[in-house]
Backbone bond lengths (Angstrom), bond angles and torsions (degrees), N, CA, C in turn:
res aa  C-N    CA-C-N  psi(-1)  N-CA   C-N-CA  omega(-1)  CA-C   N-CA-C  phi
1 M - - - 1.469 - - 1.522 110.94 -
2 A 1.359 116.33 -48.04 1.468 119.90 -178.26 1.523 110.94 -63.15
3 A 1.338 116.88 -39.49 1.462 120.28 -179.49 1.527 110.54 -65.80
4 G 1.333 116.23 -41.63 1.459 120.17 179.09 1.512 111.99 -64.39
5 R 1.321 116.18 -39.42 1.465 121.03 179.23 1.535 110.38 -65.27
6 A 1.325 116.13 -44.47 1.465 120.39 179.66 1.527 110.70 -63.97
7 H 1.334 115.67 -39.67 1.462 120.63 178.58 1.539 109.67 -62.14
8 A 1.329 117.44 -46.88 1.466 121.27 -178.53 1.522 111.18 -62.89
9 R 1.324 117.10 -40.54 1.476 120.30 177.83 1.522 110.96 -63.66
10 H 1.351 115.27 -46.78 1.462 119.29 -176.00 1.525 111.42 -62.99
11 Y 1.329 116.86 -45.59 1.460 118.34 -174.92 1.527 112.91 -79.08
12 L 1.315 116.85 -15.51 1.465 118.72 167.74 1.533 108.74 -65.44
13 A 1.328 116.55 -42.65 1.471 120.79 178.21 1.523 110.98 -64.12
14 V 1.334 117.30 -39.39 1.471 121.08 177.50 1.530 109.97 -62.54
15 L 1.327 115.96 -42.72 1.464 120.79 178.60 1.529 111.06 -62.47
16 E 1.313 116.70 -41.66 1.471 121.04 177.81 1.528 110.59 -60.38
17 E 1.329 116.25 -42.32 1.469 120.40 179.92 1.527 110.69 -63.60
18 A 1.327 116.26 -45.21 1.464 120.48 179.65 1.521 110.64 -62.86
19 N 1.315 115.91 -41.07 1.461 120.59 -178.70 1.528 111.69 -65.43
20 A 1.328 116.52 -39.86 1.466 120.28 178.80 1.523 110.63 -61.80
21 L 1.323 116.87 -38.95 1.460 120.86 179.38 1.528 112.31 -70.00
22 A 1.343 116.51 -27.83 1.469 120.93 -173.00 1.516 114.27 -93.66
23 Q 1.321 118.02 13.73 1.462 120.18 -179.15 1.529 110.98 -65.14
24 P 1.338 117.64 141.67 1.471 121.11 -177.73 1.526 112.15 -54.94
25 G 1.310 114.90 138.31 1.459 120.10 176.66 1.517 114.45 88.99
26 R 1.338 117.35 -12.14 1.459 119.20 -179.96 1.522 110.87 -84.42
27 A 1.314 115.48 150.45 1.462 120.23 178.87 1.521 111.81 -75.28
28 T 1.336 116.17 -6.81 1.470 120.74 -174.96 1.527 113.33 -102.20
29 V 1.346 117.68 14.01 1.469 120.12 -177.84 1.526 111.15 -55.77
30 A 1.327 116.94 -47.59 1.472 120.17 -179.14 1.522 111.19 -61.65
31 D 1.336 117.57 -36.64 1.470 121.07 177.76 1.528 110.24 -64.66
32 G 1.331 116.25 -41.28 1.457 119.95 179.40 1.513 112.03 -63.70
33 L 1.326 116.03 -43.02 1.464 119.90 178.95 1.531 110.79 -65.75
34 A 1.334 116.78 -39.16 1.467 120.36 178.41 1.525 110.78 -65.32
35 R 1.327 116.27 -38.70 1.471 121.00 178.12 1.518 110.02 -62.53
36 F 1.324 116.33 -43.42 1.462 119.79 178.29 1.525 110.65 -65.31
37 D 1.325 116.94 -46.66 1.471 120.35 -177.55 1.522 111.55 -58.30
38 A 1.331 116.37 -39.88 1.466 120.38 -177.89 1.526 111.63 -66.74
39 A 1.319 116.20 -31.63 1.471 120.03 -175.93 1.526 112.89 -108.61
40 R 1.320 117.05 9.56 1.463 120.33 -170.18 1.525 114.00 -55.03
41 A 1.326 117.16 -48.04 1.466 119.72 -177.69 1.521 110.80 -60.50
42 A 1.321 116.42 -42.25 1.468 120.53 -179.15 1.533 110.96 -69.74
43 I 1.327 117.29 -37.21 1.466 121.01 177.18 1.528 109.82 -62.94
44 E 1.334 116.41 -46.59 1.464 119.95 -179.30 1.524 111.03 -64.86
45 A 1.326 117.30 -35.28 1.465 120.10 177.91 1.527 110.86 -67.21
46 G 1.332 116.94 -40.46 1.463 120.26 178.51 1.513 111.86 -63.99
47 R 1.312 116.04 -42.20 1.462 120.10 178.54 1.534 110.73 -66.62
48 A 1.328 117.30 -40.03 1.467 120.71 179.17 1.525 110.49 -63.25
49 W 1.328 117.18 -40.86 1.464 120.20 177.85 1.534 110.03 -58.24
50 A 1.315 116.64 -44.77 1.461 120.70 -179.15 1.524 111.21 -66.31
51 A 1.334 117.15 -44.04 1.461 120.82 -177.65 1.523 111.78 -63.50
52 E 1.329 116.61 -37.51 1.468 120.50 -179.33 1.526 112.61 -65.94
53 R 1.340 117.61 -24.15 1.466 121.67 -174.93 1.529 113.58 -113.14
54 A 1.339 115.88 3.99 1.466 120.08 -172.19 1.523 113.68 -63.57
55 A 1.307 117.40 -27.70 1.470 119.95 -177.22 1.522 112.97 -74.56
56 T 1.333 117.20 -19.72 1.466 119.60 -174.47 1.524 114.52 -126.05
57 D 1.300 118.08 -9.15 1.460 122.35 -174.27 1.531 108.30 -124.53
58 T 1.316 116.65 119.68 1.469 120.44 -174.82 1.527 112.40 -63.01
59 E 1.326 117.12 -45.12 1.466 118.05 -179.89 1.522 110.99 -66.88
60 A 1.331 116.94 -38.33 1.464 119.51 178.25 1.528 110.45 -62.46
61 A 1.333 116.92 -38.34 1.468 120.26 177.59 1.526 110.79 -62.99
62 A 1.331 116.14 -42.62 1.464 119.92 178.94 1.531 110.41 -63.58
63 L 1.319 117.19 -41.86 1.455 121.01 178.40 1.533 110.80 -64.51
64 C 1.327 116.28 -41.40 1.466 121.42 179.37 1.528 110.50 -60.22
65 A 1.325 116.94 -39.64 1.463 121.35 177.43 1.522 111.40 -72.55
66 D 1.320 116.73 -33.61 1.466 120.61 -175.55 1.521 113.89 -74.76
67 Y 1.327 118.09 -34.84 1.467 119.88 -174.48 1.534 112.95 -55.48
68 P 1.345 119.88 -53.10 1.472 118.17 -178.67 1.521 113.54 -68.49
69 L 1.324 118.04 -24.78 1.464 120.57 177.51 1.524 111.09 -79.03
70 A 1.322 116.00 -43.38 1.468 120.49 -177.86 1.524 112.00 -64.53
71 G 1.338 116.42 -28.37 1.464 119.81 -177.57 1.507 113.73 -113.15
72 A 1.331 117.48 23.42 1.467 121.24 -170.21 1.526 113.90 -49.14
73 Q 1.330 117.47 -46.65 1.465 120.31 -175.89 1.524 111.54 -73.86
74 V 1.313 117.02 -50.05 1.458 119.60 -175.66 1.534 111.00 -69.34
75 L 1.329 117.15 -33.75 1.461 120.02 179.05 1.525 111.12 -67.69
76 E 1.322 116.63 -36.07 1.460 119.77 178.41 1.527 110.72 -63.38
77 L 1.324 116.12 -31.81 1.460 120.55 -179.51 1.525 113.29 -84.70
78 R 1.326 117.01 -19.34 1.457 119.45 -172.61 1.537 115.15 -116.54
79 L 1.320 118.60 -31.72 1.464 119.55 -178.85 1.522 110.99 -89.39
80 A 1.316 115.81 147.25 1.462 119.60 172.30 1.528 108.52 -62.67
81 P 1.331 118.16 143.11 1.468 120.49 -176.68 1.528 113.70 -53.03
82 R 1.325 117.17 -41.37 1.468 119.71 179.95 1.519 110.76 -63.43
83 R 1.334 116.47 -40.28 1.466 121.08 179.52 1.527 110.72 -65.41
84 L 1.321 116.30 -41.62 1.458 119.91 179.58 1.532 110.72 -64.42
85 R 1.313 116.73 -36.90 1.471 119.38 177.02 1.531 111.39 -62.36
86 V 1.326 116.32 -36.75 1.468 120.14 177.54 1.526 110.27 -62.23
87 W 1.318 116.63 -45.03 1.473 121.35 178.86 1.524 110.41 -60.78
88 E 1.335 116.52 -45.70 1.463 119.84 -176.43 1.525 111.98 -70.89
89 Q 1.322 117.04 -37.86 1.464 119.16 178.44 1.526 110.46 -64.08
90 A 1.322 116.99 -45.03 1.466 120.40 177.79 1.518 110.95 -63.40
91 G 1.325 116.71 -40.59 1.465 120.54 178.10 1.509 112.03 -63.69
92 L 1.333 117.23 -39.53 1.462 121.33 178.67 1.523 111.15 -63.61
93 I 1.314 116.79 -44.16 1.473 120.68 177.90 1.522 110.10 -61.04
94 A 1.338 116.02 -42.59 1.465 120.22 -179.34 1.525 111.27 -65.56
95 A 1.333 116.78 -43.28 1.465 120.37 -179.78 1.526 111.05 -63.56
96 R 1.320 116.77 -40.29 1.463 120.58 178.13 1.519 110.84 -66.51
97 R 1.317 116.81 -37.38 1.467 120.02 177.21 1.528 110.65 -61.28
98 L 1.325 116.12 -37.65 1.469 121.16 -179.77 1.528 112.77 -79.41
99 G 1.337 116.53 -11.75 1.464 119.72 -175.06 1.521 111.74 72.22
100 D 1.325 116.41 25.44 1.469 122.21 -177.88 1.527 108.12 -90.57
101 R 1.311 116.36 92.15 1.459 120.51 -173.14 1.523 113.48 -67.65
102 P 1.330 120.10 -42.27 1.477 118.43 178.40 1.525 113.12 -59.95
103 R 1.332 117.07 -45.51 1.467 119.35 178.28 1.528 110.31 -63.06
104 A 1.336 116.35 -43.66 1.466 119.80 -178.56 1.526 111.10 -61.54
105 R 1.338 117.14 -40.96 1.467 119.85 178.46 1.518 111.14 -61.18
106 S 1.320 116.25 -48.49 1.464 120.23 -178.19 1.523 111.35 -62.09
107 L 1.307 116.34 -42.49 1.463 119.68 -179.27 1.524 111.58 -68.95
108 A 1.330 117.67 -36.70 1.466 120.60 178.39 1.530 110.42 -63.68
109 I 1.337 116.35 -42.06 1.469 119.93 179.64 1.525 110.33 -67.09
110 N 1.328 117.15 -43.10 1.469 120.32 179.42 1.524 111.25 -64.86
111 L 1.327 116.46 -40.10 1.465 120.20 178.84 1.527 110.02 -64.91
112 A 1.317 116.53 -40.30 1.466 120.20 177.29 1.532 110.68 -60.38
113 T 1.331 116.07 -40.32 1.466 120.02 177.76 1.515 110.78 -60.04
114 R 1.309 116.14 -40.88 1.459 120.81 178.71 1.540 110.57 -63.56
115 H 1.331 117.46 -41.91 1.471 120.78 178.53 1.526 110.68 -61.70
116 V 1.330 116.10 -42.19 1.471 120.10 179.86 1.525 109.83 -62.01
117 R 1.312 116.66 -46.02 1.463 120.19 -177.48 1.527 111.94 -68.79
118 A 1.321 115.90 -21.99 1.464 119.85 177.28 1.529 111.13 -85.80
119 G 1.337 117.03 3.11 1.457 120.84 -179.44 1.511 113.91 78.27
120 E 1.344 116.28 24.28 1.469 121.21 -179.10 1.529 110.45 -125.74
121 P 1.343 117.19 62.12 1.474 119.59 -175.90 1.522 114.19 -62.28
122 V 1.325 117.21 -28.04 1.473 119.39 179.83 1.525 110.65 -61.90
123 K 1.331 116.88 -35.43 1.467 120.27 178.59 1.530 111.51 -68.93
124 A 1.326 116.36 -23.83 1.466 120.09 -178.91 1.525 112.32 -75.55
125 Q 1.327 117.24 -28.70 1.459 121.37 -172.45 1.531 113.99 -55.39
126 P 1.345 119.69 -51.88 1.472 117.97 -179.04 1.521 113.99 -63.79
127 C 1.323 117.44 -34.04 1.473 120.45 176.68 1.526 109.76 -61.05
128 L 1.320 115.99 -45.29 1.457 121.07 -176.18 1.525 112.29 -73.41
129 D 1.325 116.77 -38.04 1.469 119.75 177.27 1.526 110.26 -59.95
130 A 1.344 116.03 -43.99 1.462 120.55 179.82 1.531 110.75 -65.86
131 A 1.340 116.25 -42.24 1.470 120.00 -179.31 1.522 110.75 -65.31
132 L 1.325 117.34 -40.81 1.465 120.85 -179.41 1.527 110.96 -65.98
133 A 1.320 116.41 -45.05 1.473 119.65 -179.91 1.524 110.57 -61.45
134 D 1.323 116.96 -42.05 1.458 120.27 -178.72 1.522 111.46 -70.08
135 A 1.342 116.61 -39.01 1.462 120.31 178.43 1.528 110.53 -61.04
136 R 1.309 116.35 -42.62 1.465 119.90 179.71 1.524 111.41 -69.22
137 A 1.319 116.59 -37.15 1.469 120.06 -179.23 1.524 111.81 -66.96
138 T 1.330 116.06 -30.73 1.463 120.02 -176.67 1.532 112.85 -103.20
139 G 1.330 117.22 -0.89 1.460 120.01 178.42 1.513 114.63 75.09
140 D 1.333 117.48 22.54 1.466 121.11 179.06 1.525 107.92 -86.65
141 R 1.325 116.66 92.58 1.462 120.60 -173.33 1.532 112.03 -72.47
142 H 1.326 117.15 -30.41 1.468 119.10 177.29 1.528 109.93 -64.47
143 A 1.334 116.72 -46.09 1.469 120.04 178.50 1.521 110.81 -65.36
144 E 1.330 116.45 -36.13 1.471 120.02 177.82 1.532 110.56 -61.13
145 A 1.321 116.57 -46.16 1.464 120.54 179.61 1.526 110.81 -62.71
146 H 1.324 115.76 -42.85 1.467 120.37 -179.77 1.519 110.57 -62.54
147 A 1.338 117.05 -45.99 1.462 121.00 -179.35 1.524 110.98 -64.59
148 L 1.328 117.29 -41.17 1.465 120.50 179.00 1.531 111.43 -62.20
149 G 1.327 116.33 -41.44 1.455 119.35 178.91 1.518 111.85 -62.33
150 R 1.320 115.76 -42.91 1.474 119.22 178.82 1.526 111.03 -68.76
151 L 1.334 117.45 -37.32 1.466 120.32 176.98 1.524 110.47 -62.94
152 G 1.331 117.03 -34.16 1.457 120.24 175.69 1.514 111.61 -62.20
153 Q 1.337 116.37 -41.71 1.460 119.86 178.02 1.526 111.06 -63.91
154 V 1.325 115.90 -42.78 1.467 120.05 179.69 1.529 110.41 -62.91
155 A 1.333 116.49 -43.30 1.461 119.76 179.71 1.534 111.24 -61.67
156 R 1.328 116.73 -41.52 1.469 119.36 178.74 1.518 111.17 -63.61
157 L 1.321 115.88 -43.77 1.462 120.28 -177.03 1.524 113.13 -71.26
158 T 1.317 116.66 -20.01 1.468 120.16 179.20 1.532 111.53 -104.61
159 G 1.348 116.40 18.63 1.449 120.54 171.83 1.511 116.49 77.50
160 R 1.346 117.27 32.54 1.472 120.98 179.67 1.531 109.02 -125.63
161 P 1.335 117.93 70.15 1.466 120.51 -173.91 1.526 114.26 -60.76
162 A 1.349 118.41 -35.82 1.471 119.78 179.95 1.525 110.69 -65.24
163 D 1.339 116.55 -41.71 1.463 120.29 176.97 1.530 110.57 -65.30
164 A 1.326 115.65 -39.67 1.462 120.06 179.79 1.524 110.60 -61.27
165 A 1.330 116.51 -45.90 1.464 120.64 -179.79 1.525 111.13 -62.27
166 A 1.329 116.65 -41.55 1.471 120.22 179.75 1.526 110.76 -62.50
167 C 1.323 116.57 -42.58 1.470 120.49 179.51 1.528 111.01 -64.27
168 H 1.326 116.70 -46.27 1.464 119.46 -177.70 1.525 112.05 -68.83
169 E 1.318 117.68 -35.42 1.476 119.79 176.84 1.530 110.21 -65.30
170 A 1.330 116.66 -41.67 1.469 119.99 178.35 1.521 110.55 -66.16
171 A 1.330 116.32 -41.33 1.464 120.45 178.69 1.523 110.52 -65.72
172 L 1.335 117.03 -39.05 1.460 121.16 179.16 1.527 110.83 -62.17
173 A 1.316 116.17 -44.04 1.471 119.56 179.37 1.525 110.89 -62.12
174 L 1.318 116.60 -41.51 1.468 120.64 -179.98 1.527 111.37 -66.92
175 T 1.333 116.99 -45.67 1.468 118.97 -177.93 1.525 110.55 -62.98
176 R 1.316 116.76 -37.06 1.464 119.11 177.50 1.525 111.28 -66.65
177 A 1.319 116.36 -41.24 1.471 120.29 179.48 1.524 111.34 -64.92
178 L 1.330 115.78 -32.24 1.462 121.06 -177.20 1.532 112.51 -88.98
179 G 1.318 117.04 -7.39 1.464 119.34 -176.50 1.514 112.93 73.77
180 D 1.341 117.48 22.90 1.462 122.67 179.46 1.528 107.74 -88.37
181 R 1.326 116.78 87.92 1.451 120.19 -173.13 1.535 112.25 -71.52
182 R 1.334 117.01 -33.24 1.464 118.87 177.77 1.529 109.84 -64.27
183 G 1.346 116.08 -44.73 1.460 120.21 177.53 1.521 111.70 -63.80
184 E 1.330 116.29 -37.93 1.458 120.56 177.44 1.531 110.44 -58.81
185 A 1.327 116.94 -47.87 1.464 120.64 -179.06 1.528 111.32 -62.42
186 M 1.325 116.92 -40.90 1.459 120.20 179.96 1.524 111.45 -61.90
187 N 1.331 116.44 -42.91 1.463 119.37 -179.20 1.525 111.52 -70.75
188 L 1.336 117.50 -34.28 1.460 119.98 174.95 1.525 110.62 -62.77
189 D 1.323 116.72 -44.34 1.463 119.74 177.70 1.527 111.13 -62.14
190 N 1.322 116.49 -41.88 1.468 119.44 179.86 1.522 111.91 -65.58
191 L 1.329 116.92 -38.37 1.463 119.82 176.50 1.530 110.53 -66.96
192 G 1.316 116.68 -35.84 1.464 120.03 175.25 1.514 111.93 -62.82
193 T 1.321 116.35 -42.69 1.467 120.49 178.51 1.524 110.81 -62.36
194 L 1.326 116.81 -40.49 1.462 120.39 177.38 1.524 110.96 -62.29
195 A 1.340 116.32 -43.83 1.461 119.79 179.40 1.525 110.67 -63.75
196 L 1.332 116.45 -40.45 1.462 120.38 -178.45 1.526 111.19 -65.35
197 T 1.331 116.53 -45.74 1.465 119.27 179.44 1.526 111.25 -69.16
198 G 1.335 116.47 -21.95 1.460 120.25 177.05 1.514 113.07 -86.33
199 G 1.336 117.67 1.20 1.452 121.87 175.18 1.516 115.97 92.27
200 D 1.338 118.12 7.73 1.467 120.63 179.88 1.526 109.23 -108.77
201 A 1.324 115.47 82.69 1.463 120.35 -175.37 1.521 112.60 -68.45
202 E 1.325 117.46 -31.62 1.473 120.22 178.34 1.528 110.58 -63.84
203 A 1.339 116.46 -46.74 1.463 120.48 178.44 1.521 110.59 -63.87
204 A 1.323 115.89 -38.99 1.463 120.12 178.67 1.525 110.68 -61.37
205 L 1.327 116.34 -46.34 1.457 120.70 -178.68 1.529 110.97 -60.77
206 A 1.327 116.65 -39.35 1.467 119.90 178.71 1.520 110.97 -62.26
207 R 1.321 117.17 -43.00 1.469 120.93 178.86 1.524 111.02 -65.37
208 F 1.329 116.73 -43.94 1.459 120.07 -179.29 1.533 110.82 -63.59
209 R 1.331 116.91 -38.15 1.464 119.99 178.00 1.534 110.84 -64.09
210 E 1.328 116.20 -40.75 1.470 119.91 177.08 1.520 110.15 -60.93
211 A 1.326 115.98 -44.87 1.470 120.47 -179.58 1.518 110.78 -61.42
212 L 1.334 116.50 -44.24 1.464 120.53 -179.86 1.524 111.20 -62.15
213 A 1.327 116.52 -41.27 1.466 120.07 179.71 1.525 110.87 -61.54
214 V 1.324 117.34 -41.59 1.469 121.14 178.78 1.522 109.93 -64.66
215 R 1.315 116.41 -46.26 1.472 120.34 -177.20 1.535 111.01 -63.02
216 R 1.326 116.41 -41.38 1.461 119.05 -179.96 1.528 111.34 -70.12
217 A 1.300 116.89 -39.05 1.471 120.41 -178.41 1.519 111.79 -64.56
218 H 1.332 116.50 -28.50 1.464 120.10 -175.74 1.527 112.48 -114.34
219 A 1.329 116.40 15.28 1.468 122.19 174.32 1.521 112.81 56.44
220 F 1.332 116.37 42.35 1.459 120.95 174.79 1.530 107.22 -87.52
221 G 1.333 114.59 77.61 1.457 121.19 -168.89 1.508 116.11 -52.29
222 R 1.333 118.31 -51.77 1.457 120.47 -174.92 1.533 111.02 -62.59
223 G 1.302 117.07 -35.88 1.455 120.37 -178.30 1.517 113.87 -71.71
224 V 1.338 117.48 -21.38 1.464 120.48 179.90 1.526 110.32 -59.84
225 G 1.317 117.15 -48.38 1.461 121.11 179.00 1.517 111.89 -61.81
226 F 1.322 116.13 -36.66 1.471 121.45 179.60 1.527 110.07 -63.15
227 S 1.343 116.55 -49.19 1.464 120.46 -179.08 1.527 111.56 -65.73
228 L 1.327 117.21 -38.51 1.467 120.18 177.66 1.528 111.30 -63.57
229 H 1.319 116.44 -41.23 1.472 119.63 178.15 1.532 109.70 -63.37
230 N 1.328 116.31 -41.50 1.464 119.63 177.64 1.525 111.34 -61.76
231 M 1.329 116.37 -41.42 1.461 119.78 177.14 1.526 111.22 -60.72
232 A 1.331 116.59 -37.79 1.463 120.11 177.63 1.528 110.67 -61.48
233 L 1.312 116.57 -40.64 1.468 120.43 178.39 1.525 110.97 -61.35
234 A 1.326 115.83 -41.57 1.464 119.92 179.91 1.528 110.88 -67.58
235 H 1.335 116.62 -43.56 1.467 119.76 177.85 1.535 110.24 -61.42
236 A 1.326 116.73 -39.24 1.464 120.32 179.12 1.526 110.62 -63.09
237 A 1.319 116.16 -40.60 1.467 119.99 178.76 1.524 111.38 -64.64
238 L 1.336 116.03 -28.01 1.463 121.04 178.67 1.532 112.19 -87.58
239 G 1.327 116.61 -3.45 1.460 121.02 178.10 1.511 114.79 80.94
240 D 1.326 118.09 16.29 1.462 121.98 -178.95 1.533 109.11 -96.39
241 V 1.328 115.35 90.87 1.468 120.50 -174.57 1.525 111.54 -66.75
242 A 1.324 117.79 -41.08 1.469 120.89 -178.12 1.523 111.24 -62.36
243 A 1.327 116.80 -44.54 1.468 120.30 179.51 1.524 110.90 -68.56
244 T 1.327 116.76 -36.39 1.471 120.83 176.82 1.520 109.94 -59.38
245 R 1.333 115.49 -49.04 1.464 120.46 -178.63 1.531 111.12 -63.70
246 A 1.332 117.63 -42.19 1.466 120.69 -179.08 1.531 110.76 -61.30
247 C 1.326 116.69 -43.07 1.477 119.88 179.57 1.520 111.21 -65.85
248 L 1.331 116.44 -38.99 1.464 119.64 -179.38 1.519 111.75 -67.49
249 V 1.328 116.98 -39.28 1.475 119.86 177.49 1.523 109.53 -60.63
250 E 1.335 116.35 -44.85 1.468 120.02 177.71 1.524 111.29 -63.69
251 A 1.330 115.97 -39.82 1.470 120.25 -179.04 1.521 110.96 -63.13
252 V 1.345 116.21 -44.85 1.469 120.18 178.99 1.523 110.32 -60.27
253 R 1.316 116.82 -46.43 1.468 119.64 -177.77 1.527 111.50 -65.19
254 A 1.337 116.17 -40.79 1.463 119.31 179.25 1.517 110.86 -64.76
255 R 1.321 115.83 -41.14 1.466 119.76 -178.46 1.523 111.53 -72.54
256 D 1.330 116.85 -38.41 1.473 120.20 177.91 1.523 111.33 -61.43
257 R 1.323 116.69 -39.18 1.470 120.02 -178.91 1.521 111.75 -58.11
258 L 1.327 116.74 -30.99 1.462 121.10 -177.16 1.527 112.76 -101.65
259 G 1.314 116.86 3.74 1.459 119.31 -177.63 1.511 112.19 66.25
260 D 1.331 116.46 28.98 1.461 121.79 -177.67 1.528 109.58 -76.81
261 P 1.346 118.25 120.70 1.465 120.03 -179.47 1.532 113.22 -62.41
262 K 1.332 116.70 -17.64 1.459 120.46 178.74 1.531 111.95 -68.54
263 A 1.332 117.24 -9.01 1.462 120.07 175.36 1.527 110.22 -57.64
264 A 1.332 116.89 -32.38 1.465 121.22 179.73 1.525 110.99 -62.64
265 E 1.325 116.52 -35.46 1.463 121.29 178.16 1.527 110.53 -62.72
266 S 1.333 116.29 -45.76 1.465 120.34 179.93 1.524 110.79 -68.24
267 R 1.325 117.94 -37.66 1.467 120.92 177.45 1.527 110.78 -63.21
268 A 1.325 116.52 -41.47 1.464 120.08 -179.38 1.522 110.88 -62.95
269 F 1.338 116.10 -39.14 1.466 120.54 177.78 1.531 109.62 -64.66
270 L 1.329 116.02 -42.08 1.467 120.18 177.15 1.531 111.19 -60.58
271 A 1.322 116.14 -41.41 1.456 120.37 -179.64 1.523 111.24 -62.25
272 E 1.332 115.88 -34.89 1.470 119.77 177.32 1.532 110.96 -62.77
273 L 1.339 115.94 -27.27 1.464 120.64 178.42 1.527 111.93 -88.92
274 G 1.342 116.19 4.12 1.450 120.34 178.72 1.514 113.70 79.61
275 Y 1.336 116.34 23.61 1.466 120.51 -178.09 1.524 108.33 -125.32
276 H 1.321 116.27 132.20 1.460 120.33 -178.05 1.532 110.33 -120.57
277 L 1.308 114.97 134.32 1.467 120.73 -176.26 1.522 109.28 -124.18
């Protein structure tokens, strides 16, 4: 028991170190992923030890909740989505058992994100509703903004554009008040997507340009390609082929610099325009 506990504690720290190195925009992303890969079996064993004992052991429950949070970035890049959902669901149960509201909020929002990416937005709704209510009850404005942004995505995906816009506008106001520039850019992009799908390409382009300006000003490298690709979509809707192509060329180059697999998406769009890069 003591050896297993020590192992779980140690490899939680290793996971935290790898995750810190793998944060978006850092030059050490590859180092972080390599650190995780080298210790992966031991990390998974430490987390499994904690999960098996979380229902009866307080420290094991805390460790079970901590593993998916401590490795959020690197785990998203390395674990299969279904596997990551298992980690987060177990962590959420453990955090709730401990009465640890901050951990539970973070895990509920992350789990909801996983449901959305798995094409199951309906499953995300209760996680986000609970996280939003708790964030407001405890005055956690960062969690409130995060939950609102995710609720906006769920509303859009479930055919409720007016609700989606309201959520993203509220989240945008909060992120700006909090100085959360990454969150601000994400909500601007989401509002642009809503405008584009609603048939207002001019409004969409304005939002995407705002998002791009924020991302460039704060060196949010991966998001630059995302916003440029979105701008290309808006230009295409407006019938401006030259501007569409220019944005896509920039998007491909920005994404290639970071090894972003989404570069293929921008290249495919360029190919549709008869241009190869």
